[in-house]
ChimeraX commands (.cxc) that place a marker at each C-alpha (Angstrom):
marker #1 position 84.43,7.08,119.83 radius 0.5
marker #1 position 85.25,8.44,123.27 radius 0.5
marker #1 position 83.66,11.83,122.53 radius 0.5
marker #1 position 80.52,10.14,121.24 radius 0.5
marker #1 position 80.31,8.10,124.44 radius 0.5
marker #1 position 80.62,11.23,126.56 radius 0.5
marker #1 position 77.90,12.96,124.56 radius 0.5
marker #1 position 75.63,9.99,125.15 radius 0.5
marker #1 position 76.47,10.06,128.85 radius 0.5
marker #1 position 75.48,13.69,129.17 radius 0.5
marker #1 position 72.30,13.06,127.23 radius 0.5
marker #1 position 71.38,10.41,129.79 radius 0.5
marker #1 position 72.23,12.73,132.69 radius 0.5
marker #1 position 69.96,15.42,131.31 radius 0.5
marker #1 position 67.27,12.99,130.13 radius 0.5
marker #1 position 63.74,14.00,130.84 radius 0.5
marker #1 position 63.96,17.44,129.56 radius 0.5
marker #1 position 65.98,19.33,127.04 radius 0.5
marker #1 position 63.34,22.03,127.57 radius 0.5
marker #1 position 63.82,22.02,131.33 radius 0.5
marker #1 position 67.58,22.22,130.88 radius 0.5
marker #1 position 67.29,25.16,128.49 radius 0.5
marker #1 position 65.14,26.96,131.03 radius 0.5
marker #1 position 67.62,26.23,133.80 radius 0.5
marker #1 position 70.44,28.03,132.02 radius 0.5
marker #1 position 68.33,31.04,131.04 radius 0.5
marker #1 position 65.99,31.75,133.93 radius 0.5
marker #1 position 67.15,33.26,137.25 radius 0.5
marker #1 position 66.56,31.01,140.22 radius 0.5
marker #1 position 65.23,31.98,143.62 radius 0.5
marker #1 position 67.70,33.98,145.71 radius 0.5
marker #1 position 70.00,31.94,147.90 radius 0.5
marker #1 position 69.80,32.40,151.66 radius 0.5
marker #1 position 73.24,33.64,152.65 radius 0.5
marker #1 position 74.28,35.38,155.83 radius 0.5
marker #1 position 76.37,38.07,154.19 radius 0.5
marker #1 position 77.69,39.26,150.86 radius 0.5
marker #1 position 81.21,39.73,149.52 radius 0.5
marker #1 position 83.37,42.30,151.31 radius 0.5
marker #1 position 86.37,44.15,149.96 radius 0.5
marker #1 position 89.75,42.95,151.22 radius 0.5
marker #1 position 88.61,39.58,152.49 radius 0.5
marker #1 position 90.02,36.20,151.50 radius 0.5
marker #1 position 87.28,33.69,150.70 radius 0.5
marker #1 position 87.82,29.94,150.71 radius 0.5
marker #1 position 86.09,26.62,151.05 radius 0.5
marker #1 position 86.42,25.36,154.60 radius 0.5
marker #1 position 86.91,21.67,155.36 radius 0.5
marker #1 position 83.18,21.50,156.16 radius 0.5
marker #1 position 82.37,22.68,152.62 radius 0.5
marker #1 position 81.13,26.06,153.88 radius 0.5
marker #1 position 82.17,29.22,152.05 radius 0.5
marker #1 position 84.21,31.08,154.66 radius 0.5
marker #1 position 86.21,34.29,154.79 radius 0.5
marker #1 position 88.96,35.99,156.78 radius 0.5
marker #1 position 90.53,39.41,156.50 radius 0.5
marker #1 position 93.32,39.17,153.94 radius 0.5
marker #1 position 95.46,41.33,156.22 radius 0.5
marker #1 position 94.92,38.86,159.10 radius 0.5
marker #1 position 94.28,35.42,157.57 radius 0.5
marker #1 position 94.78,33.62,160.88 radius 0.5
marker #1 position 92.15,35.81,162.55 radius 0.5
marker #1 position 88.44,35.34,163.08 radius 0.5
marker #1 position 86.59,33.40,160.39 radius 0.5
marker #1 position 83.15,34.17,159.03 radius 0.5
marker #1 position 80.99,31.42,157.53 radius 0.5
marker #1 position 78.59,32.65,154.88 radius 0.5
marker #1 position 75.97,29.90,154.89 radius 0.5
marker #1 position 76.76,28.62,151.40 radius 0.5
marker #1 position 78.30,25.26,150.54 radius 0.5
marker #1 position 80.59,25.10,147.49 radius 0.5
marker #1 position 83.03,22.56,146.11 radius 0.5
marker #1 position 84.72,25.30,144.07 radius 0.5
marker #1 position 84.27,29.07,144.33 radius 0.5
marker #1 position 85.40,32.20,142.48 radius 0.5
marker #1 position 84.34,35.84,142.58 radius 0.5
marker #1 position 85.23,39.33,141.33 radius 0.5
marker #1 position 83.46,42.67,141.30 radius 0.5
marker #1 position 79.72,41.93,141.33 radius 0.5
marker #1 position 79.79,38.27,140.19 radius 0.5
marker #1 position 80.55,34.91,141.75 radius 0.5
marker #1 position 80.24,31.22,140.92 radius 0.5
marker #1 position 79.72,28.34,143.31 radius 0.5
marker #1 position 80.15,24.82,141.92 radius 0.5
marker #1 position 78.28,22.15,143.87 radius 0.5
marker #1 position 78.66,18.40,143.39 radius 0.5
marker #1 position 75.25,16.76,143.53 radius 0.5
marker #1 position 75.05,13.74,145.79 radius 0.5
marker #1 position 72.98,10.70,144.97 radius 0.5
marker #1 position 72.94,7.55,142.86 radius 0.5
marker #1 position 73.71,7.50,139.18 radius 0.5
marker #1 position 76.15,9.50,137.11 radius 0.5
marker #1 position 77.80,12.50,138.81 radius 0.5
marker #1 position 76.39,15.97,138.13 radius 0.5
marker #1 position 77.28,19.51,139.15 radius 0.5
marker #1 position 75.21,22.60,139.77 radius 0.5
marker #1 position 76.80,25.95,138.90 radius 0.5
marker #1 position 75.24,28.73,140.95 radius 0.5
marker #1 position 75.83,32.18,139.47 radius 0.5
marker #1 position 75.66,34.78,142.23 radius 0.5
marker #1 position 75.73,38.55,142.63 radius 0.5
marker #1 position 77.87,40.45,145.13 radius 0.5
marker #1 position 75.28,39.84,147.86 radius 0.5
marker #1 position 75.57,36.12,147.06 radius 0.5
marker #1 position 72.01,36.03,145.81 radius 0.5
marker #1 position 71.50,33.45,143.10 radius 0.5
marker #1 position 70.85,34.97,139.66 radius 0.5
marker #1 position 71.17,31.86,137.56 radius 0.5
marker #1 position 71.57,28.11,137.82 radius 0.5
marker #1 position 73.29,25.89,135.26 radius 0.5
marker #1 position 73.03,22.10,135.40 radius 0.5
marker #1 position 76.19,20.28,134.32 radius 0.5
marker #1 position 77.34,16.71,133.98 radius 0.5
marker #1 position 80.48,15.67,135.84 radius 0.5
marker #1 position 82.50,16.58,138.94 radius 0.5
marker #1 position 83.52,20.17,139.90 radius 0.5
marker #1 position 87.15,21.02,139.12 radius 0.5
marker #1 position 87.91,24.70,138.38 radius 0.5
marker #1 position 86.11,28.05,138.45 radius 0.5
marker #1 position 87.18,31.56,137.44 radius 0.5
marker #1 position 85.63,35.03,137.20 radius 0.5
marker #1 position 87.19,37.81,135.14 radius 0.5
marker #1 position 88.41,40.89,136.99 radius 0.5
marker #1 position 85.45,42.93,135.75 radius 0.5
marker #1 position 83.01,40.26,136.89 radius 0.5
marker #1 position 81.56,39.94,133.39 radius 0.5
marker #1 position 82.99,36.58,132.29 radius 0.5
marker #1 position 82.64,33.38,134.31 radius 0.5
marker #1 position 84.18,30.01,133.53 radius 0.5
marker #1 position 84.10,26.54,135.02 radius 0.5
marker #1 position 85.58,23.10,134.40 radius 0.5
marker #1 position 84.10,19.72,135.31 radius 0.5
marker #1 position 85.43,16.18,134.91 radius 0.5
marker #1 position 83.01,14.09,132.87 radius 0.5
marker #1 position 85.21,10.99,132.97 radius 0.5
marker #1 position 87.84,10.30,135.61 radius 0.5
marker #1 position 88.12,12.42,138.73 radius 0.5
marker #1 position 91.64,13.77,138.51 radius 0.5
marker #1 position 94.14,15.30,136.10 radius 0.5
marker #1 position 96.31,12.33,136.99 radius 0.5
marker #1 position 93.75,9.89,135.55 radius 0.5
marker #1 position 94.51,8.18,132.29 radius 0.5
marker #1 position 91.97,9.07,129.63 radius 0.5
marker #1 position 90.20,11.75,131.71 radius 0.5
marker #1 position 87.91,14.16,129.91 radius 0.5
marker #1 position 86.82,17.67,130.89 radius 0.5
marker #1 position 84.08,20.04,129.88 radius 0.5
marker #1 position 84.85,23.74,130.24 radius 0.5
marker #1 position 82.16,26.39,129.92 radius 0.5
marker #1 position 82.06,30.17,129.64 radius 0.5
marker #1 position 79.23,32.51,130.62 radius 0.5
marker #1 position 79.01,36.12,129.50 radius 0.5
marker #1 position 76.94,37.70,132.28 radius 0.5
marker #1 position 76.32,40.86,130.23 radius 0.5
marker #1 position 74.63,39.05,127.32 radius 0.5
marker #1 position 73.52,35.98,129.25 radius 0.5
marker #1 position 75.04,33.69,126.63 radius 0.5
marker #1 position 76.48,30.45,128.01 radius 0.5
marker #1 position 78.76,27.95,126.28 radius 0.5
marker #1 position 78.47,24.77,128.34 radius 0.5
marker #1 position 81.39,23.06,126.59 radius 0.5
marker #1 position 83.98,25.01,124.57 radius 0.5
marker #1 position 85.26,21.96,122.67 radius 0.5
marker #1 position 84.03,23.42,119.36 radius 0.5
marker #1 position 86.24,26.52,119.55 radius 0.5
marker #1 position 88.46,26.86,116.48 radius 0.5
marker #1 position 91.87,25.59,117.63 radius 0.5
marker #1 position 95.14,26.45,115.87 radius 0.5
marker #1 position 98.27,24.46,116.72 radius 0.5
marker #1 position 101.48,26.17,115.59 radius 0.5
marker #1 position 99.38,28.40,113.34 radius 0.5
marker #1 position 97.53,25.57,111.57 radius 0.5
marker #1 position 93.84,24.79,112.05 radius 0.5
marker #1 position 93.64,21.65,114.16 radius 0.5
marker #1 position 91.00,18.93,114.43 radius 0.5
marker #1 position 91.00,15.96,116.80 radius 0.5
marker #1 position 88.23,14.25,118.80 radius 0.5
marker #1 position 90.40,14.04,121.93 radius 0.5
marker #1 position 90.91,17.80,122.56 radius 0.5
marker #1 position 90.20,18.82,126.17 radius 0.5
marker #1 position 90.23,22.31,127.68 radius 0.5
marker #1 position 90.46,23.38,131.30 radius 0.5
marker #1 position 91.49,26.23,133.57 radius 0.5
marker #1 position 90.32,29.36,131.72 radius 0.5
marker #1 position 91.74,32.70,132.92 radius 0.5
marker #1 position 90.58,36.04,131.50 radius 0.5
marker #1 position 92.45,39.18,130.48 radius 0.5
marker #1 position 91.22,42.67,131.37 radius 0.5
marker #1 position 89.39,43.14,128.06 radius 0.5
marker #1 position 87.01,40.22,128.78 radius 0.5
marker #1 position 87.67,38.90,125.26 radius 0.5
marker #1 position 91.21,37.54,125.54 radius 0.5
marker #1 position 91.64,34.45,127.68 radius 0.5
marker #1 position 94.19,31.73,128.33 radius 0.5
marker #1 position 93.49,28.06,129.00 radius 0.5
marker #1 position 95.04,24.61,128.92 radius 0.5
marker #1 position 94.37,22.38,125.93 radius 0.5
marker #1 position 95.46,18.77,125.67 radius 0.5
marker #1 position 95.48,16.45,122.68 radius 0.5
marker #1 position 97.35,13.32,121.65 radius 0.5
marker #1 position 99.47,13.28,124.78 radius 0.5
marker #1 position 100.57,16.93,124.62 radius 0.5
marker #1 position 99.46,19.81,126.83 radius 0.5
marker #1 position 99.39,23.38,125.51 radius 0.5
marker #1 position 98.83,26.88,126.79 radius 0.5
marker #1 position 96.36,28.49,124.38 radius 0.5
marker #1 position 95.49,32.15,123.93 radius 0.5
marker #1 position 91.82,32.52,123.07 radius 0.5
marker #1 position 89.68,35.25,121.57 radius 0.5
marker #1 position 86.11,34.97,122.84 radius 0.5
marker #1 position 84.69,37.35,120.20 radius 0.5
marker #1 position 86.30,35.46,117.29 radius 0.5
marker #1 position 85.78,32.09,119.01 radius 0.5
marker #1 position 89.27,30.81,118.27 radius 0.5
marker #1 position 92.32,29.74,120.26 radius 0.5
marker #1 position 96.02,29.56,119.30 radius 0.5
marker #1 position 98.73,27.54,121.03 radius 0.5
marker #1 position 101.40,29.61,122.79 radius 0.5
marker #1 position 103.69,27.00,124.35 radius 0.5
marker #1 position 103.60,23.51,125.83 radius 0.5
marker #1 position 103.50,22.05,129.33 radius 0.5
marker #1 position 101.26,24.68,130.96 radius 0.5
marker #1 position 98.32,23.54,133.10 radius 0.5
marker #1 position 95.73,25.52,135.05 radius 0.5
marker #1 position 96.99,29.02,134.10 radius 0.5
marker #1 position 96.16,32.17,136.04 radius 0.5
marker #1 position 96.94,35.56,134.50 radius 0.5
marker #1 position 98.73,38.21,136.58 radius 0.5
marker #1 position 96.98,41.54,137.33 radius 0.5
marker #1 position 99.09,43.35,134.72 radius 0.5
marker #1 position 98.52,40.65,132.10 radius 0.5
marker #1 position 102.22,39.93,131.55 radius 0.5
marker #1 position 102.72,36.65,133.42 radius 0.5
marker #1 position 100.93,33.40,134.10 radius 0.5
marker #1 position 101.27,31.26,137.20 radius 0.5
marker #1 position 100.64,27.63,136.35 radius 0.5
marker #1 position 101.40,24.08,137.35 radius 0.5
marker #1 position 103.94,22.09,135.34 radius 0.5
marker #1 position 104.42,18.35,135.35 radius 0.5
marker #1 position 107.12,17.24,137.78 radius 0.5
marker #1 position 106.99,13.61,138.83 radius 0.5
marker #1 position 109.67,14.22,141.46 radius 0.5
marker #1 position 107.41,16.57,143.44 radius 0.5
marker #1 position 106.08,15.24,146.73 radius 0.5
marker #1 position 102.35,14.55,146.65 radius 0.5
marker #1 position 100.72,15.77,143.43 radius 0.5
marker #1 position 103.03,15.46,140.39 radius 0.5
marker #1 position 103.14,19.18,139.59 radius 0.5
marker #1 position 105.24,22.19,140.60 radius 0.5
marker #1 position 104.13,25.81,140.45 radius 0.5
marker #1 position 105.92,28.11,138.01 radius 0.5
marker #1 position 105.47,31.57,136.50 radius 0.5
marker #1 position 105.65,32.12,132.74 radius 0.5
marker #1 position 106.70,35.47,131.29 radius 0.5
marker #1 position 104.44,35.89,128.27 radius 0.5
marker #1 position 106.86,38.18,126.42 radius 0.5
marker #1 position 109.85,35.82,126.60 radius 0.5
marker #1 position 108.10,32.48,127.34 radius 0.5
marker #1 position 110.66,31.90,130.08 radius 0.5
marker #1 position 109.48,30.10,133.21 radius 0.5
marker #1 position 110.55,30.52,136.82 radius 0.5
marker #1 position 109.90,27.66,139.23 radius 0.5
marker #1 position 108.45,28.90,142.51 radius 0.5
marker #1 position 109.79,28.12,145.97 radius 0.5
marker #1 position 106.97,25.69,146.78 radius 0.5
marker #1 position 108.75,22.32,146.64 radius 0.5
marker #1 position 105.62,20.26,147.33 radius 0.5
marker #1 position 103.31,19.05,144.60 radius 0.5
marker #1 position 100.38,21.39,143.91 radius 0.5
marker #1 position 97.19,20.44,142.06 radius 0.5
marker #1 position 95.38,23.78,141.94 radius 0.5
marker #1 position 94.71,26.82,139.79 radius 0.5
marker #1 position 96.65,29.40,141.76 radius 0.5
marker #1 position 95.47,33.00,142.23 radius 0.5
marker #1 position 97.35,36.32,142.41 radius 0.5
marker #1 position 97.12,38.07,145.77 radius 0.5
marker #1 position 99.06,40.99,144.32 radius 0.5
marker #1 position 101.57,41.48,141.46 radius 0.5
marker #1 position 104.32,39.82,143.52 radius 0.5
marker #1 position 102.50,36.99,145.34 radius 0.5
marker #1 position 100.42,33.96,144.43 radius 0.5
marker #1 position 98.21,31.79,146.61 radius 0.5
marker #1 position 97.07,28.21,146.19 radius 0.5
marker #1 position 95.64,25.21,148.00 radius 0.5
marker #1 position 97.81,22.28,149.00 radius 0.5
marker #1 position 96.99,19.38,151.31 radius 0.5
marker #1 position 93.76,21.03,152.44 radius 0.5
marker #1 position 95.41,24.35,153.38 radius 0.5
marker #1 position 96.00,27.68,151.63 radius 0.5
marker #1 position 99.55,28.92,151.11 radius 0.5
marker #1 position 101.22,31.96,149.53 radius 0.5
marker #1 position 104.63,32.25,147.88 radius 0.5
marker #1 position 106.53,35.00,146.02 radius 0.5
marker #1 position 106.00,34.97,142.25 radius 0.5
marker #1 position 109.69,35.50,141.41 radius 0.5
marker #1 position 110.98,32.19,142.75 radius 0.5
marker #1 position 112.41,33.68,145.95 radius 0.5
marker #1 position 111.38,33.18,149.58 radius 0.5
marker #1 position 109.53,30.26,151.11 radius 0.5
marker #1 position 105.85,29.28,151.23 radius 0.5
marker #1 position 103.81,30.62,154.13 radius 0.5
marker #1 position 100.53,29.19,155.32 radius 0.5
marker #1 position 97.61,31.61,155.11 radius 0.5
marker #1 position 94.66,29.40,156.08 radius 0.5
marker #1 position 94.42,26.03,157.77 radius 0.5
marker #1 position 91.65,23.71,156.60 radius 0.5
marker #1 position 90.80,25.61,153.42 radius 0.5
marker #1 position 90.79,25.33,149.62 radius 0.5
marker #1 position 89.64,27.36,146.58 radius 0.5
marker #1 position 90.98,30.75,147.77 radius 0.5
marker #1 position 89.69,34.02,146.31 radius 0.5
marker #1 position 90.81,37.53,147.27 radius 0.5
marker #1 position 87.82,39.79,146.74 radius 0.5
marker #1 position 88.19,43.37,145.57 radius 0.5
marker #1 position 85.09,45.58,145.45 radius 0.5
marker #1 position 84.18,47.56,142.34 radius 0.5
marker #1 position 85.90,50.95,142.22 radius 0.5
marker link #1:1,2 radius 0.2
marker link #1:2,3 radius 0.2
marker link #1:3,4 radius 0.2
marker link #1:4,5 radius 0.2
marker link #1:5,6 radius 0.2
marker link #1:6,7 radius 0.2
marker link #1:7,8 radius 0.2
marker link #1:8,9 radius 0.2
marker link #1:9,10 radius 0.2
marker link #1:10,11 radius 0.2
marker link #1:11,12 radius 0.2
marker link #1:12,13 radius 0.2
marker link #1:13,14 radius 0.2
marker link #1:14,15 radius 0.2
marker link #1:15,16 radius 0.2
marker link #1:16,17 radius 0.2
marker link #1:17,18 radius 0.2
marker link #1:18,19 radius 0.2
marker link #1:19,20 radius 0.2
marker link #1:20,21 radius 0.2
marker link #1:21,22 radius 0.2
marker link #1:22,23 radius 0.2
marker link #1:23,24 radius 0.2
marker link #1:24,25 radius 0.2
marker link #1:25,26 radius 0.2
marker link #1:26,27 radius 0.2
marker link #1:27,28 radius 0.2
marker link #1:28,29 radius 0.2
marker link #1:29,30 radius 0.2
marker link #1:30,31 radius 0.2
marker link #1:31,32 radius 0.2
marker link #1:32,33 radius 0.2
marker link #1:33,34 radius 0.2
marker link #1:34,35 radius 0.2
marker link #1:35,36 radius 0.2
marker link #1:36,37 radius 0.2
marker link #1:37,38 radius 0.2
marker link #1:38,39 radius 0.2
marker link #1:39,40 radius 0.2
marker link #1:40,41 radius 0.2
marker link #1:41,42 radius 0.2
marker link #1:42,43 radius 0.2
marker link #1:43,44 radius 0.2
marker link #1:44,45 radius 0.2
marker link #1:45,46 radius 0.2
marker link #1:46,47 radius 0.2
marker link #1:47,48 radius 0.2
marker link #1:48,49 radius 0.2
marker link #1:49,50 radius 0.2
marker link #1:50,51 radius 0.2
marker link #1:51,52 radius 0.2
marker link #1:52,53 radius 0.2
marker link #1:53,54 radius 0.2
marker link #1:54,55 radius 0.2
marker link #1:55,56 radius 0.2
marker link #1:56,57 radius 0.2
marker link #1:57,58 radius 0.2
marker link #1:58,59 radius 0.2
marker link #1:59,60 radius 0.2
marker link #1:60,61 radius 0.2
marker link #1:61,62 radius 0.2
marker link #1:62,63 radius 0.2
marker link #1:63,64 radius 0.2
marker link #1:64,65 radius 0.2
marker link #1:65,66 radius 0.2
marker link #1:66,67 radius 0.2
marker link #1:67,68 radius 0.2
marker link #1:68,69 radius 0.2
marker link #1:69,70 radius 0.2
marker link #1:70,71 radius 0.2
marker link #1:71,72 radius 0.2
marker link #1:72,73 radius 0.2
marker link #1:73,74 radius 0.2
marker link #1:74,75 radius 0.2
marker link #1:75,76 radius 0.2
marker link #1:76,77 radius 0.2
marker link #1:77,78 radius 0.2
marker link #1:78,79 radius 0.2
marker link #1:79,80 radius 0.2
marker link #1:80,81 radius 0.2
marker link #1:81,82 radius 0.2
marker link #1:82,83 radius 0.2
marker link #1:83,84 radius 0.2
marker link #1:84,85 radius 0.2
marker link #1:85,86 radius 0.2
marker link #1:86,87 radius 0.2
marker link #1:87,88 radius 0.2
marker link #1:88,89 radius 0.2
marker link #1:89,90 radius 0.2
marker link #1:90,91 radius 0.2
marker link #1:91,92 radius 0.2
marker link #1:92,93 radius 0.2
marker link #1:93,94 radius 0.2
marker link #1:94,95 radius 0.2
marker link #1:95,96 radius 0.2
marker link #1:96,97 radius 0.2
marker link #1:97,98 radius 0.2
marker link #1:98,99 radius 0.2
marker link #1:99,100 radius 0.2
marker link #1:100,101 radius 0.2
marker link #1:101,102 radius 0.2
marker link #1:102,103 radius 0.2
marker link #1:103,104 radius 0.2
marker link #1:104,105 radius 0.2
marker link #1:105,106 radius 0.2
marker link #1:106,107 radius 0.2
marker link #1:107,108 radius 0.2
marker link #1:108,109 radius 0.2
marker link #1:109,110 radius 0.2
marker link #1:110,111 radius 0.2
marker link #1:111,112 radius 0.2
marker link #1:112,113 radius 0.2
marker link #1:113,114 radius 0.2
marker link #1:114,115 radius 0.2
marker link #1:115,116 radius 0.2
marker link #1:116,117 radius 0.2
marker link #1:117,118 radius 0.2
marker link #1:118,119 radius 0.2
marker link #1:119,120 radius 0.2
marker link #1:120,121 radius 0.2
marker link #1:121,122 radius 0.2
marker link #1:122,123 radius 0.2
marker link #1:123,124 radius 0.2
marker link #1:124,125 radius 0.2
marker link #1:125,126 radius 0.2
marker link #1:126,127 radius 0.2
marker link #1:127,128 radius 0.2
marker link #1:128,129 radius 0.2
marker link #1:129,130 radius 0.2
marker link #1:130,131 radius 0.2
marker link #1:131,132 radius 0.2
marker link #1:132,133 radius 0.2
marker link #1:133,134 radius 0.2
marker link #1:134,135 radius 0.2
marker link #1:135,136 radius 0.2
marker link #1:136,137 radius 0.2
marker link #1:137,138 radius 0.2
marker link #1:138,139 radius 0.2
marker link #1:139,140 radius 0.2
marker link #1:140,141 radius 0.2
marker link #1:141,142 radius 0.2
marker link #1:142,143 radius 0.2
marker link #1:143,144 radius 0.2
marker link #1:144,145 radius 0.2
marker link #1:145,146 radius 0.2
marker link #1:146,147 radius 0.2
marker link #1:147,148 radius 0.2
marker link #1:148,149 radius 0.2
marker link #1:149,150 radius 0.2
marker link #1:150,151 radius 0.2
marker link #1:151,152 radius 0.2
marker link #1:152,153 radius 0.2
marker link #1:153,154 radius 0.2
marker link #1:154,155 radius 0.2
marker link #1:155,156 radius 0.2
marker link #1:156,157 radius 0.2
marker link #1:157,158 radius 0.2
marker link #1:158,159 radius 0.2
marker link #1:159,160 radius 0.2
marker link #1:160,161 radius 0.2
marker link #1:161,162 radius 0.2
marker link #1:162,163 radius 0.2
marker link #1:163,164 radius 0.2
marker link #1:164,165 radius 0.2
marker link #1:165,166 radius 0.2
marker link #1:166,167 radius 0.2
marker link #1:167,168 radius 0.2
marker link #1:168,169 radius 0.2
marker link #1:169,170 radius 0.2
marker link #1:170,171 radius 0.2
marker link #1:171,172 radius 0.2
marker link #1:172,173 radius 0.2
marker link #1:173,174 radius 0.2
marker link #1:174,175 radius 0.2
marker link #1:175,176 radius 0.2
marker link #1:176,177 radius 0.2
marker link #1:177,178 radius 0.2
marker link #1:178,179 radius 0.2
marker link #1:179,180 radius 0.2
marker link #1:180,181 radius 0.2
marker link #1:181,182 radius 0.2
marker link #1:182,183 radius 0.2
marker link #1:183,184 radius 0.2
marker link #1:184,185 radius 0.2
marker link #1:185,186 radius 0.2
marker link #1:186,187 radius 0.2
marker link #1:187,188 radius 0.2
marker link #1:188,189 radius 0.2
marker link #1:189,190 radius 0.2
marker link #1:190,191 radius 0.2
marker link #1:191,192 radius 0.2
marker link #1:192,193 radius 0.2
marker link #1:193,194 radius 0.2
marker link #1:194,195 radius 0.2
marker link #1:195,196 radius 0.2
marker link #1:196,197 radius 0.2
marker link #1:197,198 radius 0.2
marker link #1:198,199 radius 0.2
marker link #1:199,200 radius 0.2
marker link #1:200,201 radius 0.2
marker link #1:201,202 radius 0.2
marker link #1:202,203 radius 0.2
marker link #1:203,204 radius 0.2
marker link #1:204,205 radius 0.2
marker link #1:205,206 radius 0.2
marker link #1:206,207 radius 0.2
marker link #1:207,208 radius 0.2
marker link #1:208,209 radius 0.2
marker link #1:209,210 radius 0.2
marker link #1:210,211 radius 0.2
marker link #1:211,212 radius 0.2
marker link #1:212,213 radius 0.2
marker link #1:213,214 radius 0.2
marker link #1:214,215 radius 0.2
marker link #1:215,216 radius 0.2
marker link #1:216,217 radius 0.2
marker link #1:217,218 radius 0.2
marker link #1:218,219 radius 0.2
marker link #1:219,220 radius 0.2
marker link #1:220,221 radius 0.2
marker link #1:221,222 radius 0.2
marker link #1:222,223 radius 0.2
marker link #1:223,224 radius 0.2
marker link #1:224,225 radius 0.2
marker link #1:225,226 radius 0.2
marker link #1:226,227 radius 0.2
marker link #1:227,228 radius 0.2
marker link #1:228,229 radius 0.2
marker link #1:229,230 radius 0.2
marker link #1:230,231 radius 0.2
marker link #1:231,232 radius 0.2
marker link #1:232,233 radius 0.2
marker link #1:233,234 radius 0.2
marker link #1:234,235 radius 0.2
marker link #1:235,236 radius 0.2
marker link #1:236,237 radius 0.2
marker link #1:237,238 radius 0.2
marker link #1:238,239 radius 0.2
marker link #1:239,240 radius 0.2
marker link #1:240,241 radius 0.2
marker link #1:241,242 radius 0.2
marker link #1:242,243 radius 0.2
marker link #1:243,244 radius 0.2
marker link #1:244,245 radius 0.2
marker link #1:245,246 radius 0.2
marker link #1:246,247 radius 0.2
marker link #1:247,248 radius 0.2
marker link #1:248,249 radius 0.2
marker link #1:249,250 radius 0.2
marker link #1:250,251 radius 0.2
marker link #1:251,252 radius 0.2
marker link #1:252,253 radius 0.2
marker link #1:253,254 radius 0.2
marker link #1:254,255 radius 0.2
marker link #1:255,256 radius 0.2
marker link #1:256,257 radius 0.2
marker link #1:257,258 radius 0.2
marker link #1:258,259 radius 0.2
marker link #1:259,260 radius 0.2
marker link #1:260,261 radius 0.2
marker link #1:261,262 radius 0.2
marker link #1:262,263 radius 0.2
marker link #1:263,264 radius 0.2
marker link #1:264,265 radius 0.2
marker link #1:265,266 radius 0.2
marker link #1:266,267 radius 0.2
marker link #1:267,268 radius 0.2
marker link #1:268,269 radius 0.2
marker link #1:269,270 radius 0.2
marker link #1:270,271 radius 0.2
marker link #1:271,272 radius 0.2
marker link #1:272,273 radius 0.2
marker link #1:273,274 radius 0.2
marker link #1:274,275 radius 0.2
marker link #1:275,276 radius 0.2
marker link #1:276,277 radius 0.2
marker link #1:277,278 radius 0.2
marker link #1:278,279 radius 0.2
marker link #1:279,280 radius 0.2
marker link #1:280,281 radius 0.2
marker link #1:281,282 radius 0.2
marker link #1:282,283 radius 0.2
marker link #1:283,284 radius 0.2
marker link #1:284,285 radius 0.2
marker link #1:285,286 radius 0.2
marker link #1:286,287 radius 0.2
marker link #1:287,288 radius 0.2
marker link #1:288,289 radius 0.2
marker link #1:289,290 radius 0.2
marker link #1:290,291 radius 0.2
marker link #1:291,292 radius 0.2
marker link #1:292,293 radius 0.2
marker link #1:293,294 radius 0.2
marker link #1:294,295 radius 0.2
marker link #1:295,296 radius 0.2
marker link #1:296,297 radius 0.2
marker link #1:297,298 radius 0.2
marker link #1:298,299 radius 0.2
marker link #1:299,300 radius 0.2
marker link #1:300,301 radius 0.2
marker link #1:301,302 radius 0.2
marker link #1:302,303 radius 0.2
marker link #1:303,304 radius 0.2
marker link #1:304,305 radius 0.2
marker link #1:305,306 radius 0.2
marker link #1:306,307 radius 0.2
marker link #1:307,308 radius 0.2
marker link #1:308,309 radius 0.2
marker link #1:309,310 radius 0.2
marker link #1:310,311 radius 0.2
marker link #1:311,312 radius 0.2
marker link #1:312,313 radius 0.2
marker link #1:313,314 radius 0.2
marker link #1:314,315 radius 0.2
marker link #1:315,316 radius 0.2
marker link #1:316,317 radius 0.2
view
């Protein structure tokens, strides 16, 4: 019943043109007007003003550069980027996903229902994913529902909601109308991905195969995963109601042993963390960007004041 209601909601949001919507996800839009493109070795983030801003990763407290683009969530790698923008105005909430090239020129525009939540780009820049809330506005909300999409920039094929992927729980094909996915993270082959799936009160880490269009549960209790550069570990948030602020703590999961290490950030974190390097992760907390060692040692250090949605950009080799 709930899924049917959501489908009806989205139909209303996009009313007035299935044809126009189809065009919007297939046709490139006019180039965005942006002051500068993406530069190797810079840390990009959303400033408190909403502006996409960058600093040198080697000097994150140094001079900032605003790029003339407003995003509620941002991600980039190689020659691709995504900027999620919440659309203001009366009526049901909607989001615009701007697909950008390395010069931050708009190459595509996808209209979505809901509120921006997560965005990821694979290391090659080929695969782009996003998550929006279509009911509720937080992972804390009871009965929230998400839509997660995947775009293959090489073929141009976009899946606006991956809810129809073939899900296997403990090896058995699984069907339930309440399955939600969020927080996709891609492996180096651009086919393997990890994501969070929730159903009937349980939260799973799933390992997906984009080519086969199927996903298998790996373990439980993993939210908003982010795969390490070598593909062996995942930094994620785990439920911890004792954490100050948001009821999650950051941890790192070893995919070979499925053992988790809680990180030294004692505050609650509601974010999809990123890897600055094989030994360090970064994340947003309380409107600022922090970094912490990925092995559970050390203490958090603040990288950027007044910033969220961090991305460390590396240029194509």
